[in-house]
Backbone bond lengths (Angstrom), bond angles and torsions (degrees), N, CA, C in turn:
res aa  C-N    CA-C-N  psi(-1)  N-CA   C-N-CA  omega(-1)  CA-C   N-CA-C  phi
1 M - - - 1.451 - - 1.533 110.49 -
2 L 1.337 117.52 -37.53 1.461 119.69 -176.91 1.525 112.87 -63.68
3 Q 1.343 118.31 -23.50 1.456 119.95 177.01 1.529 111.44 -66.03
4 K 1.318 117.93 -17.02 1.466 122.01 179.20 1.522 112.68 -83.80
5 I 1.326 117.09 -3.89 1.468 120.06 -177.73 1.532 111.32 -61.31
6 S 1.326 117.38 -27.74 1.468 120.37 178.79 1.528 112.21 -70.22
7 K 1.314 116.94 -14.51 1.468 120.94 179.87 1.527 112.88 -90.36
8 I 1.333 116.19 -3.00 1.467 120.56 178.41 1.521 109.27 -72.59
9 S 1.309 116.28 139.37 1.466 121.05 171.58 1.525 107.72 -84.15
10 W 1.328 116.73 108.08 1.456 120.14 -178.73 1.521 110.65 -71.45
11 L 1.332 117.53 -26.09 1.462 120.14 172.73 1.523 109.12 -64.74
12 G 1.333 116.41 -41.99 1.463 120.59 176.40 1.521 111.77 -61.57
13 V 1.328 116.99 -41.07 1.466 121.19 177.28 1.524 109.57 -61.58
14 F 1.327 116.73 -47.69 1.461 120.83 -179.25 1.531 111.11 -61.21
15 L 1.333 117.01 -47.19 1.469 119.84 -179.66 1.530 111.49 -64.85
16 S 1.324 116.74 -36.28 1.471 120.26 176.05 1.517 110.74 -64.44
17 L 1.330 116.86 -40.19 1.459 121.28 178.40 1.527 110.89 -64.00
18 V 1.318 116.41 -42.63 1.468 120.34 177.15 1.528 109.72 -62.51
19 F 1.330 116.74 -46.78 1.469 120.86 179.10 1.524 111.64 -58.82
20 Y 1.326 116.68 -52.37 1.466 122.44 -175.77 1.537 110.17 -61.71
21 S 1.324 116.25 -41.81 1.469 120.62 179.67 1.523 111.13 -66.38
22 F 1.326 116.43 -44.16 1.462 119.81 177.97 1.521 110.25 -63.81
23 L 1.324 116.76 -41.64 1.462 120.17 177.69 1.524 110.73 -59.30
24 G 1.330 117.60 -41.89 1.464 120.72 178.33 1.517 111.62 -60.59
25 W 1.329 116.24 -45.29 1.469 119.77 177.52 1.531 109.86 -60.67
26 L 1.326 116.40 -48.46 1.466 121.25 -178.68 1.529 111.21 -61.73
27 W 1.313 116.86 -46.36 1.471 123.61 -176.07 1.525 111.69 -61.84
28 F 1.336 115.63 -48.73 1.457 119.88 -170.76 1.528 114.70 -93.89
29 T 1.336 118.14 -16.54 1.468 118.72 -179.54 1.514 113.97 -113.93
30 V 1.338 117.27 -20.83 1.467 119.88 -178.50 1.530 111.40 -113.30
31 L 1.321 117.35 -52.82 1.464 120.77 -173.70 1.532 113.69 -79.15
32 F 1.335 117.30 -46.15 1.462 120.66 -171.69 1.529 114.81 -131.72
33 P 1.319 119.85 38.17 1.478 118.48 -176.90 1.523 112.87 -64.61
34 N 1.314 118.01 -40.32 1.471 120.23 -179.26 1.524 111.75 -71.41
35 Q 1.318 116.20 -38.05 1.459 119.62 178.32 1.530 110.09 -64.86
36 Y 1.336 116.29 -41.34 1.462 120.08 178.91 1.527 110.45 -63.89
37 A 1.316 116.17 -48.40 1.473 120.08 178.54 1.522 110.32 -60.10
38 G 1.323 117.04 -38.08 1.463 121.19 179.29 1.514 113.11 -64.81
39 T 1.343 117.50 -35.74 1.467 119.60 178.81 1.515 111.39 -65.10
40 L 1.328 115.89 -21.16 1.468 121.44 -179.50 1.527 112.36 -104.40
41 D 1.341 116.78 5.02 1.471 122.49 -173.75 1.529 111.34 55.42
42 K 1.323 116.18 41.43 1.461 121.38 -179.48 1.530 111.21 -126.13
43 L 1.321 116.56 28.50 1.455 120.25 179.11 1.525 109.27 -60.47
44 G 1.321 116.51 123.42 1.460 122.20 -177.52 1.513 113.72 80.47
45 L 1.329 117.54 1.25 1.464 120.90 -177.22 1.524 113.58 -114.91
46 M 1.320 116.95 2.65 1.462 119.11 -179.67 1.530 108.66 -70.45
47 P 1.331 118.37 142.35 1.464 120.82 -176.52 1.524 112.08 -65.59
48 A 1.336 115.69 137.53 1.464 120.97 177.68 1.524 110.58 -69.60
49 N 1.307 117.39 -35.98 1.470 123.55 178.33 1.522 109.10 -123.17
50 P 1.335 116.55 84.97 1.466 119.34 -176.88 1.532 111.74 -65.12
51 D 1.316 115.09 156.44 1.461 121.20 176.05 1.528 109.93 -59.45
52 P 1.319 117.19 152.61 1.476 120.99 -179.01 1.525 114.29 -56.78
53 I 1.330 117.80 -28.61 1.471 119.22 -179.25 1.532 111.83 -58.00
54 Y 1.314 117.56 -26.96 1.465 120.89 179.54 1.520 112.14 -72.34
55 F 1.322 116.84 -12.42 1.467 121.02 178.02 1.529 111.74 -100.88
56 Y 1.336 117.25 -42.83 1.457 118.50 -178.17 1.526 112.56 -95.65
57 G 1.322 118.45 -19.80 1.460 121.52 -178.72 1.521 114.31 -63.23
58 P 1.333 118.26 -52.61 1.472 118.24 -178.41 1.531 114.53 -57.50
59 P 1.339 119.68 -45.64 1.471 116.50 177.39 1.529 113.02 -61.17
60 L 1.333 116.92 -35.71 1.463 119.31 179.22 1.526 112.01 -67.73
61 T 1.325 117.17 -31.07 1.467 119.09 178.94 1.526 112.00 -86.11
62 I 1.312 117.12 -24.78 1.466 120.79 177.78 1.528 111.01 -77.29
63 L 1.333 117.02 -31.81 1.467 120.89 -176.48 1.525 114.15 -54.13
64 P 1.350 120.35 -49.17 1.471 118.30 178.66 1.524 113.12 -62.48
65 T 1.328 116.50 -32.37 1.466 120.04 177.54 1.525 110.35 -64.71
66 I 1.319 116.44 -43.18 1.467 120.56 -179.44 1.528 110.63 -68.26
67 I 1.322 117.42 -42.79 1.470 119.61 178.25 1.523 110.54 -61.89
68 T 1.322 117.25 -43.98 1.462 121.33 177.98 1.521 110.93 -62.44
69 T 1.322 116.71 -41.57 1.464 121.22 178.27 1.522 110.03 -62.02
70 A 1.329 116.87 -45.46 1.466 120.70 179.10 1.529 110.80 -61.37
71 L 1.329 116.74 -42.59 1.462 120.98 179.29 1.527 110.86 -63.59
72 L 1.310 117.07 -44.21 1.467 120.22 178.45 1.531 111.56 -65.01
73 M 1.318 116.75 -37.56 1.472 118.93 178.62 1.523 111.03 -64.17
74 V 1.344 116.91 -37.75 1.468 120.28 176.34 1.523 109.68 -68.48
75 A 1.323 117.29 -48.82 1.469 121.52 -176.84 1.522 112.25 -62.48
76 L 1.328 115.74 -35.74 1.471 119.94 -178.72 1.522 112.72 -91.17
77 N 1.332 115.85 2.89 1.462 121.66 177.67 1.533 111.97 57.12
78 I 1.324 115.66 49.88 1.469 121.73 177.78 1.530 106.69 -79.75
79 N 1.328 117.11 100.12 1.463 121.11 -171.77 1.521 114.95 -120.37
80 T 1.317 117.80 1.98 1.463 118.97 177.34 1.523 108.79 -122.40
81 R 1.315 115.54 158.15 1.459 120.05 178.12 1.529 110.25 -61.73
82 K 1.318 116.31 -41.50 1.471 120.59 179.12 1.529 110.56 -59.98
83 A 1.321 116.42 -45.45 1.468 120.30 179.40 1.528 110.63 -64.62
84 A 1.335 117.36 -37.60 1.473 120.91 178.56 1.525 110.38 -64.23
85 I 1.320 117.18 -40.86 1.471 121.23 178.66 1.526 109.93 -66.50
86 E 1.324 117.32 -45.61 1.465 120.73 178.80 1.529 110.80 -60.99
87 F 1.324 116.04 -43.83 1.462 120.80 178.58 1.523 110.34 -61.56
88 A 1.325 117.31 -44.69 1.470 121.60 179.06 1.522 110.69 -59.95
89 L 1.314 117.43 -41.19 1.467 120.50 179.79 1.529 111.30 -67.48
90 V 1.333 116.80 -40.21 1.468 120.11 178.77 1.525 110.23 -65.27
91 I 1.331 116.95 -50.04 1.461 120.78 -179.54 1.534 110.26 -67.62
92 G 1.335 115.91 -44.66 1.462 120.28 -178.27 1.517 112.51 -60.79
93 L 1.314 116.70 -50.11 1.467 120.29 -179.05 1.529 111.71 -76.95
94 G 1.334 116.36 -43.64 1.462 120.64 -173.56 1.516 114.54 -72.92
95 F 1.318 117.22 -29.98 1.454 119.86 -179.24 1.526 112.15 -114.77
96 L 1.319 117.54 -58.74 1.463 120.20 -170.21 1.522 113.19 -70.35
97 V 1.319 117.67 -50.45 1.467 119.66 -179.64 1.527 110.04 -67.39
98 A 1.319 116.81 -44.51 1.468 119.50 179.45 1.525 110.91 -60.66
99 N 1.321 117.59 -43.10 1.463 120.86 179.60 1.527 111.14 -67.27
100 T 1.331 117.12 -36.39 1.464 120.39 177.60 1.526 110.14 -61.38
101 F 1.312 117.56 -44.64 1.466 120.33 177.69 1.523 110.97 -64.63
102 D 1.332 116.76 -37.97 1.465 119.81 177.96 1.525 110.63 -62.18
103 I 1.326 116.99 -43.23 1.470 121.52 177.45 1.533 110.17 -64.07
104 A 1.336 115.82 -38.63 1.470 120.38 -176.72 1.521 113.25 -66.64
105 I 1.314 116.37 -26.24 1.469 119.53 -176.80 1.522 108.83 -84.68
106 N 1.314 114.75 77.17 1.460 121.40 173.91 1.518 107.95 -154.42
107 P 1.291 118.33 159.75 1.468 121.13 -173.55 1.526 114.82 -64.20
108 N 1.331 118.36 -15.60 1.458 120.55 -179.32 1.526 113.31 -83.05
109 I 1.305 116.80 -10.32 1.465 120.86 177.50 1.525 106.86 -114.52
110 P 1.341 116.00 105.25 1.461 120.00 -171.37 1.531 115.08 -69.73
111 H 1.314 118.09 -22.07 1.469 121.32 -178.84 1.534 108.83 -128.86
112 P 1.333 116.95 74.61 1.467 119.83 -172.18 1.527 114.43 -62.32
113 M 1.305 118.24 -36.43 1.465 119.08 -179.09 1.530 110.86 -68.17
114 S 1.325 117.01 -44.87 1.466 120.38 178.11 1.521 110.90 -63.74
115 Y 1.322 115.81 -43.85 1.462 120.76 178.15 1.531 109.83 -60.37
116 G 1.320 116.63 -47.31 1.463 120.89 -179.70 1.514 112.50 -59.62
117 L 1.323 116.54 -42.60 1.462 119.77 178.95 1.528 111.76 -66.23
118 L 1.322 116.63 -44.50 1.461 120.29 -176.93 1.528 111.69 -69.82
119 V 1.316 116.90 -51.98 1.460 120.49 -177.63 1.535 110.33 -74.23
120 G 1.316 116.96 -38.39 1.462 120.10 176.00 1.520 111.72 -62.83
121 G 1.328 116.20 -38.29 1.464 120.03 176.15 1.516 111.33 -61.22
122 F 1.328 115.93 -43.14 1.465 120.18 176.14 1.529 110.71 -58.92
123 Q 1.328 116.36 -46.32 1.460 120.25 -178.78 1.530 111.71 -62.67
124 L 1.314 116.53 -40.01 1.462 120.30 -179.81 1.527 111.11 -66.64
125 V 1.315 117.37 -45.85 1.467 121.09 178.37 1.531 109.92 -64.30
126 G 1.338 116.25 -41.41 1.459 119.99 177.99 1.520 112.36 -61.02
127 M 1.319 116.33 -43.71 1.464 120.13 179.92 1.526 110.96 -67.42
128 L 1.312 117.07 -40.12 1.462 120.42 178.30 1.529 110.44 -61.35
129 G 1.327 116.69 -48.75 1.463 119.98 178.40 1.517 111.87 -61.73
130 S 1.323 117.04 -42.38 1.460 120.90 -179.81 1.525 111.73 -63.12
131 C 1.310 116.99 -43.71 1.468 119.75 179.44 1.523 111.48 -64.62
132 L 1.316 116.93 -37.56 1.464 119.27 177.61 1.530 110.93 -67.52
133 I 1.317 116.91 -39.14 1.471 120.36 176.43 1.530 110.15 -65.58
134 L 1.330 116.91 -47.80 1.447 120.57 -179.62 1.533 111.37 -61.10
135 H 1.306 117.03 -35.88 1.476 121.10 176.19 1.525 110.66 -66.95
136 A 1.329 116.60 -45.80 1.456 120.93 -176.09 1.533 112.22 -67.68
137 I 1.341 117.57 -31.86 1.468 121.38 -174.91 1.536 110.74 -107.70
138 R 1.310 117.97 21.32 1.465 120.52 -176.73 1.525 111.28 -71.61
139 K 1.339 114.88 156.37 1.460 120.44 172.64 1.523 107.10 -76.26
140 K 1.301 115.18 138.57 1.474 118.22 -177.53 1.499 111.35 -102.27
Protein backbone atom coordinates (compact mmCIF):
# COMPACT_ATOMS: atom_id res chain seq x y z
CA MET A 1 0.00 0.00 0.00
CA LEU A 2 2.83 2.43 0.81
CA GLN A 3 4.03 2.29 -2.81
CA LYS A 4 0.80 4.14 -3.69
CA ILE A 5 1.83 7.17 -1.62
CA SER A 6 3.32 8.73 -4.77
CA LYS A 7 -0.18 8.79 -6.28
CA ILE A 8 -1.54 11.06 -3.54
CA SER A 9 -2.34 14.62 -4.55
CA TRP A 10 -0.39 16.64 -2.00
CA LEU A 11 -2.26 19.76 -3.13
CA GLY A 12 -5.46 17.90 -2.24
CA VAL A 13 -4.00 17.00 1.16
CA PHE A 14 -3.02 20.62 1.78
CA LEU A 15 -6.42 21.99 0.71
CA SER A 16 -8.17 19.37 2.85
CA LEU A 17 -6.04 20.40 5.82
CA VAL A 18 -6.93 24.05 5.28
CA PHE A 19 -10.63 23.15 4.96
CA TYR A 20 -10.69 20.88 8.02
CA SER A 21 -8.77 23.42 10.13
CA PHE A 22 -11.01 26.29 9.07
CA LEU A 23 -14.07 24.16 9.75
CA GLY A 24 -12.78 23.45 13.26
CA TRP A 25 -12.31 27.15 13.95
CA LEU A 26 -15.76 27.94 12.52
CA TRP A 27 -17.48 25.03 14.32
CA PHE A 28 -16.05 25.61 17.78
CA THR A 29 -15.60 29.40 17.89
CA VAL A 30 -18.38 30.78 15.69
CA LEU A 31 -21.18 28.24 15.23
CA PHE A 32 -21.20 26.22 18.47
CA PRO A 33 -18.91 27.79 21.10
CA ASN A 34 -21.53 27.78 23.87
CA GLN A 35 -22.71 24.27 23.06
CA TYR A 36 -19.11 23.02 23.13
CA ALA A 37 -18.39 24.76 26.43
CA GLY A 38 -21.66 23.36 27.80
CA THR A 39 -20.69 19.78 26.95
CA LEU A 40 -17.67 20.30 29.19
CA ASP A 41 -19.55 22.24 31.91
CA LYS A 42 -17.33 25.22 31.14
CA LEU A 43 -19.91 27.72 29.91
CA GLY A 44 -18.40 31.16 30.50
CA LEU A 45 -15.12 29.59 31.60
CA MET A 46 -13.35 29.05 28.29
CA PRO A 47 -10.06 30.99 28.10
CA ALA A 48 -10.17 34.32 26.27
CA ASN A 49 -6.58 33.80 25.07
CA PRO A 50 -6.05 30.06 24.65
CA ASP A 51 -2.58 28.55 24.62
CA PRO A 52 -0.95 28.29 21.17
CA ILE A 53 -1.39 24.51 21.12
CA TYR A 54 -5.11 25.09 20.50
CA PHE A 55 -4.19 26.75 17.20
CA TYR A 56 -1.41 24.55 15.85
CA GLY A 57 -2.36 21.27 17.57
CA PRO A 58 -5.53 20.41 15.64
CA PRO A 59 -3.97 20.80 12.18
CA LEU A 60 -1.03 18.65 13.28
CA THR A 61 -3.37 15.91 14.48
CA ILE A 62 -5.69 16.17 11.48
CA LEU A 63 -2.83 15.91 8.97
CA PRO A 64 -2.11 12.17 9.47
CA THR A 65 -5.83 11.46 9.19
CA ILE A 66 -6.02 13.30 5.87
CA ILE A 67 -2.88 11.63 4.51
CA THR A 68 -4.21 8.21 5.52
CA THR A 69 -7.58 9.03 3.94
CA ALA A 70 -5.88 10.11 0.71
CA LEU A 71 -3.79 6.92 0.67
CA LEU A 72 -6.85 4.74 1.24
CA MET A 73 -8.78 6.56 -1.48
CA VAL A 74 -5.94 5.83 -3.93
CA ALA A 75 -5.56 2.21 -2.79
CA LEU A 76 -9.30 1.58 -2.95
CA ASN A 77 -9.61 3.36 -6.29
CA ILE A 78 -12.20 5.88 -5.07
CA ASN A 79 -12.77 7.69 -8.38
CA THR A 80 -16.33 8.98 -8.31
CA ARG A 81 -18.01 11.61 -6.19
CA LYS A 82 -20.55 9.04 -5.01
CA ALA A 83 -17.78 6.67 -3.93
CA ALA A 84 -15.97 9.54 -2.16
CA ILE A 85 -19.15 10.40 -0.23
CA GLU A 86 -19.76 6.75 0.68
CA PHE A 87 -16.14 6.36 1.77
CA ALA A 88 -16.36 9.55 3.87
CA LEU A 89 -19.49 8.26 5.59
CA VAL A 90 -17.91 4.86 6.31
CA ILE A 91 -14.68 6.36 7.66
CA GLY A 92 -16.46 9.27 9.35
CA LEU A 93 -19.05 7.17 11.15
CA GLY A 94 -17.02 3.98 11.56
CA PHE A 95 -13.85 5.55 12.89
CA LEU A 96 -14.10 9.25 13.70
CA VAL A 97 -17.58 9.52 15.21
CA ALA A 98 -17.28 6.18 16.99
CA ASN A 99 -13.87 7.14 18.41
CA THR A 100 -15.19 10.55 19.47
CA PHE A 101 -17.95 8.89 21.49
CA ASP A 102 -15.42 6.47 22.96
CA ILE A 103 -13.25 9.41 24.08
CA ALA A 104 -16.34 11.19 25.43
CA ILE A 105 -17.28 8.32 27.71
CA ASN A 106 -14.99 9.16 30.59
CA PRO A 107 -15.45 11.00 33.88
CA ASN A 108 -13.72 14.16 32.59
CA ILE A 109 -16.46 14.84 30.05
CA PRO A 110 -19.65 15.53 31.98
CA HIS A 111 -22.03 15.29 28.99
CA PRO A 112 -20.65 12.50 26.79
CA MET A 113 -23.64 12.18 24.48
CA SER A 114 -23.79 15.91 23.74
CA TYR A 115 -20.02 16.05 23.33
CA GLY A 116 -20.09 13.02 21.02
CA LEU A 117 -22.80 14.52 18.85
CA LEU A 118 -21.16 17.93 18.61
CA VAL A 119 -17.56 16.84 18.11
CA GLY A 120 -18.53 13.74 16.13
CA GLY A 121 -20.64 15.93 13.86
CA PHE A 122 -17.62 18.14 13.24
CA GLN A 123 -15.50 15.10 12.42
CA LEU A 124 -18.10 13.72 10.02
CA VAL A 125 -18.52 17.02 8.17
CA GLY A 126 -14.74 17.46 8.11
CA MET A 127 -14.20 14.01 6.65
CA LEU A 128 -16.94 14.50 4.07
CA GLY A 129 -15.44 17.80 2.92
CA SER A 130 -11.93 16.35 2.89
CA CYS A 131 -12.95 13.35 0.81
CA LEU A 132 -14.71 15.58 -1.70
CA ILE A 133 -11.62 17.80 -1.94
CA LEU A 134 -9.30 14.81 -2.26
CA HIS A 135 -11.55 13.40 -4.99
CA ALA A 136 -11.71 16.69 -6.88
CA ILE A 137 -7.93 17.31 -6.72
CA ARG A 138 -6.80 13.70 -7.21
CA LYS A 139 -4.02 12.67 -9.58
CA LYS A 140 -5.49 11.04 -12.64
